[in-house]
C-alpha positions in Angstrom: 31.3 38.9 17.8 27.9 39.1 16.0 26.6 36.3 13.8 28.2 38.2 10.8 31.7 37.6 12.1 30.9 34.5 13.0 29.6 33.6 9.5 32.7 34.8 8.1 34.8 32.3 9.7 32.6 29.4 9.2 32.0 30.2 5.5 35.8 29.7 5.1 35.6 26.1 6.2 34.1 23.0 4.2 30.5 23.4 4.9 29.9 19.9 6.4 32.8 20.8 8.9 31.2 24.1 9.7 28.2 22.5 10.5 29.8 19.9 12.8 31.9 23.0 14.5 28.4 24.8 14.9 27.1 21.6 16.5 29.7 21.1 19.0 29.3 24.8 20.0 25.5 24.5 20.6 25.8 21.1 22.9 28.6 23.0 24.9 27.2 26.1 25.2 23.9 24.9 27.1 26.1 23.4 29.7 27.6 26.4 30.9 25.4 28.0 33.2 23.3 31.0 32.2 23.9 30.4 28.6 20.4 29.1 27.8 18.9 32.1 29.7 21.0 34.2 27.7 19.8 32.6 24.0 16.2 32.7 25.3 16.7 36.7 26.4 18.3 37.5 22.8 16.4 35.3 20.3 13.1 34.5 21.5 10.0 36.6 20.6 6.9 35.0 22.9 3.5 36.6 22.3 0.4 34.6 22.9 -1.2 36.5 19.5 1.7 34.1 17.8 0.3 30.7 19.5 -1.8 28.4 17.6 -3.3 24.7 18.9 -2.5 22.3 15.9 -2.8 18.6 16.1 -3.7 19.0 19.7 -0.4 20.7 20.3 0.6 24.2 21.4 2.6 25.7 19.0 4.1 28.9 20.5 4.7 30.7 17.0 4.4 29.2 13.4 8.3 29.2 12.8 9.7 25.5 12.9 13.1 24.3 11.8 13.0 21.9 8.6 14.3 18.3 9.1 18.0 17.8 8.0 19.8 20.4 10.3 19.4 18.4 13.8 19.5 14.6 12.0 20.6 13.0 15.3 18.6 15.1 18.1 21.9 16.6 19.4 20.6 20.1 19.1 17.2 20.2 20.4 18.0 22.4 23.6 20.1 25.1 22.0 17.6 25.5 19.0 14.8 25.6 21.2 16.5 28.6 22.9 16.7 30.1 19.5 13.1 31.0 19.3 11.9 28.2 17.0 8.0 27.3 17.5 8.8 23.4 16.8 11.6 21.3 15.8 12.3 18.5 13.4 15.0 15.8 14.4 16.2 13.3 11.7 15.7 12.4 8.8 16.4 9.1 10.4 16.6 5.5 9.2 16.0 2.1 10.9 19.9 1.2 10.5 22.7 4.0 10.8 24.4 4.9 7.5 26.9 7.0 6.5 25.2 8.8 3.7 26.7 9.4 0.1 30.3 10.3 -0.5 31.7 13.7 0.3 31.9 16.3 -0.9 28.2 16.3 -0.5 27.3 19.9 0.7 27.9 22.9 -1.2 27.3 26.8 -0.4 25.8 29.1 -3.4 26.6 32.4 -1.5 25.5 34.7 -4.1 22.4 33.1 -4.4 21.7 32.5 -0.6 21.4 28.7 -1.1 22.7 25.5 -0.5 23.0 22.1 -2.4 23.0 19.1 -0.5 23.6 15.4 -1.3 24.1 14.1 2.0 21.7 10.7 1.8 20.4 10.5 5.0 23.3 10.1 6.9 22.4 9.6 10.8 23.0 7.2 13.7 20.1 5.2 13.4 17.1 4.3 15.1 18.2 3.3 18.8 20.7 6.0 19.2 18.4 8.6 18.2 15.7 7.3 20.2 17.8 7.3 23.5 18.7 11.0 23.0 14.9 12.1 22.1 13.5 9.9 25.1 15.6 11.9 27.6 14.3 15.0 26.5 10.5 14.1 25.7 8.0 15.3 26.2 9.7 18.7 25.4 8.6 22.6 26.0 7.6 22.8 22.2 6.6 20.3 19.7 9.1 17.8 18.3 8.7 15.9 14.9 10.3 12.8 13.8 11.7 13.0 10.4 11.6 9.1 8.9 12.7 7.8 6.0 13.8 4.4 4.5 17.4 3.0 4.5 19.2 3.0 1.0 19.8 -0.7 1.2 16.0 -0.9 1.8 14.5 -2.0 -1.7 11.2 0.3 -2.3 9.0 -2.9 -2.2 10.0 -3.2 1.4 10.0 0.5 2.5 6.9 0.6 4.2 8.8 -2.1 6.7 11.6 0.9 7.5 8.5 3.3 8.2 6.6 0.9 10.2 9.9 0.2 12.5 10.5 3.7 13.0 6.9 4.6 14.0 7.0 1.7 16.6 10.2 2.8 18.0 9.8 6.6 18.1 5.9 6.6 19.0 6.9 7.3 22.8 9.6 10.4 22.1 7.9 12.5 19.4 4.4 14.3 18.9 4.1 13.7 15.2 5.9 12.3 12.1 7.0 13.6 9.0 7.4 11.0 6.2 10.4 11.9 3.9 9.7 10.0 0.8 10.7 13.3 -1.2 14.7 13.3 -0.7 16.7 13.6 -4.0 19.6 12.2 -2.3 18.3 8.5 -1.9 18.2 6.3 -4.9 14.5 6.0 -6.3 13.0 7.1 -2.9 11.0 9.8 -5.1 9.5 6.9 -6.7 7.5 6.1 -3.6 5.4 9.5 -4.4 2.5 7.7 -5.7 -1.1 7.2 -4.8 -1.1 3.6 -4.0 1.9 3.6 -2.1 0.7 6.6 0.2 -2.8 4.9 0.7 -0.9 1.8 2.0 1.3 3.7 3.8 -1.4 5.4 5.8 -3.2 2.8 6.4 -0.4 0.7 8.0 0.9 3.8 10.2 -2.2 5.3 11.3 -2.8 1.3 12.5 0.5 1.9 14.6 0.4 5.2 16.4 -2.2 8.1 17.0 0.5 11.0 16.2 -0.3 12.8 13.4 1.4 12.0 10.1 2.8 14.5 7.6 3.6 14.2 4.3 6.4 16.1 2.8 6.4 16.3 -1.1 9.3 17.5 -3.7 8.8 20.8 -5.7 9.5 19.0 -8.6 6.4 17.3 -9.3 3.6 19.1 -11.9 1.1 21.1 -9.9 -1.9 18.6 -10.9 0.3 15.4 -9.8 1.2 17.3 -6.5 -2.4 18.2 -5.7 -3.6 14.8 -6.5 -1.1 13.1 -4.2 -1.7 15.4 -1.4 -5.6 14.9 -1.9 -5.0 11.3 -1.5 -2.8 11.7 1.3 -5.3 13.9 3.4 -8.2 11.5 2.5 -6.5 8.4 3.5 -5.3 9.8 7.0 -2.3 12.1 6.8 -2.9 15.1 8.9 -0.4 17.8 7.5 1.6 18.3 4.2 4.8 19.9 3.8 5.2 22.0 0.7 8.2 21.3 0.0 11.5 19.4 0.1 14.6 20.4 -1.8 14.5 20.8 -5.8 16.7 19.0 -8.6 15.7 22.0 -10.8 19.5 22.7 -11.7 18.4 25.2 -14.4 17.9 27.6 -11.5 21.5 28.3 -11.5 24.5 27.5 -13.8 26.8 27.1 -10.4 24.4 23.9 -9.6 26.1 20.6 -9.6 24.2 17.9 -11.3 23.3 15.8 -8.0 21.8 16.9 -4.8 18.8 18.9 -4.1 19.0 22.7 -4.0 17.7 24.9 -1.1 17.5 28.6 -0.3 16.4 31.6 -2.2 16.8 29.8 -5.6 13.9 27.6 -5.1 11.7 30.7 -3.5 9.4 31.2 -6.3 9.2 27.8 -7.4 8.0 26.6 -3.9 5.8 29.6 -3.5 3.8 28.7 -6.5 3.3 25.1 -5.7 2.2 26.0 -2.6 -0.3 28.4 -3.8 -1.9 26.1 -6.2 -1.7 23.1 -3.5 -3.3 25.5 -0.9 -6.3 26.2 -3.2 -6.9 22.8 -3.2 -6.1 21.5 0.4 -6.7 24.3 2.7 -9.1 22.9 5.4 -8.5 19.5 4.7 -4.9 19.0 5.9 -2.7 21.3 8.0 -0.5 23.0 5.5 3.1 23.7 6.2 5.1 26.0 3.7 8.8 25.5 3.5 11.3 26.7 0.7 13.1 30.3 0.4 11.6 31.9 3.4 14.0 34.3 4.7 11.6 37.2 5.8 8.7 38.3 7.7 7.0 39.2 4.3 7.7 35.9 2.7 6.5 34.1 5.7 3.5 36.2 6.1 2.6 35.6 2.3 2.7 32.0 3.1 0.7 32.2 5.9 -1.9 34.2 4.2 -1.8 31.5 1.3 -3.1 28.8 3.7 0.0 28.1 5.8 -0.5 27.4 9.5 3.1 26.8 10.2 6.3 27.8 8.0 9.5 26.2 8.1 13.2 27.5 7.4 16.6 25.7 7.2 18.9 27.7 4.7 18.1 31.1 5.8 18.8 29.9 9.4 22.4 29.4 8.2 22.8 32.7 6.1 20.8 34.9 8.7 21.6 33.4 12.1 19.9 32.8 15.2 18.3 36.0 15.1 15.8 34.8 12.3 13.3 33.5 14.4 13.0 36.6 16.7 12.9 39.0 13.8 10.1 37.0 11.8 8.0 36.2 14.8 8.0 40.1 15.8 7.6 41.5 12.2 4.7 39.0 10.8 2.8 39.7 14.0 2.9 43.3 13.4 2.0 42.8 9.8 -1.2 40.8 11.0 -2.1 43.4 13.6 -1.9 46.4 11.1 -4.3 44.7 9.0 -6.6 44.4 11.8 -6.0 40.7 12.8 -6.4 39.9 16.4 -4.1 36.8 16.2 -1.7 35.5 13.6 -4.1 32.5 13.4 -6.8 34.9 12.2 -4.6 35.6 9.3 -4.3 31.6 7.7 -5.7 31.2 4.6 -7.1 35.0 4.3 -6.2 34.9 0.3 -8.1 31.7 -0.1 -11.3 32.5 2.1 -11.7 36.0 0.4 
C-alpha cells in the first residue's frame, strides 16, 4: 500500500485517533528487523551539499518537523528514518496535562489544512525526559519545545520555563520557547519585549544550549519585528516564524477556536517571514514554518533568509516521502542557479 491508500483509511477516522494509530504503527515498526533500513532507503535523501553547521550542530538537511507532532518523544527513531534533518519533541510542560476538551483536532481537507485546539496535552517533564535521555545524543539535532502549564499564571510563567530548561538540558540540542500557541489561555500575552528580555536573561544563565523563540503569525509586522529584534539582542539565537493562526477569516469552515495550519496560512506566514527576515537576517538563525508543502515553497523561503524550514501539516497530507522529495528538488534548484550548496542560497534575496 502506498501512502495514498493509507491516508484514505486514516482520514476516515477521527483525526486524534488516526494520529494515535500512526504513532503506534511507527513505534512498533522500528522494532521489526530491517524496517528502519527500509525507511531510510526509501525516504531519506542524503547529500553533503544540503548540510549546514548551525548552532555548532550538523544539520544534514534543512527540513525539520515542527513541534506538536511528537509531543511525548515517542516517535524520534521512526521519524528520523523518514528523512528529517532535525526534530522537535513537545510542546511539553513541567506537569502532565490532558489538554483541552475533545473534539479538538479537525481536518480541512479541501484546503489541505488542519485546525487544532489541543492545549499542550503531554506526559510531563519526568516521563518525556526519561524517553529523550535514552536516545540522546542522537544522530540528528533534537530540539525540546517547551511551554507553561495551563494552571500556571503568567506572572509565574518564567518558573515553568526555568524548570524545563534545567530538566532537559542534558537531553536536547536546543530549546524552542513556545509562547505563541493560541490554545493555552493568555499565553500569547507573554509575547512582550519585557517578558522576552527577562526570560532570555534567566534561561541563558541556566544553559549553553541555544534558545529559539517561536512567534505567532497574527501579530502586526511592526510588532513582530520589534519582538524579534528584542529577542535577538537579548540572547535568543534563533527565531521560528511562525506558529498556527487564529485568523478565522481565511476559511468559512473554520471553528471559532484553535489554530489553523497548512495551506490556509501559507501566504500569511510567507509575508510575515519576508518582512521579519529583512530586519533580522544575520542577527539570528531564521526558521520558516507555515504552509510549506513543496520544494518550490521551501526554496523560496530559503532564499528569503531561512537557514531551516519546518513542516507539519504537509507531512500529514503528503506522507513520509515529502522530505526526500523536497530535499532532492531544492538541491537541484540551488545547483541550477549556480550555487554549490544549499547554504549559498540562504538569504540571497536579501543579500542582492
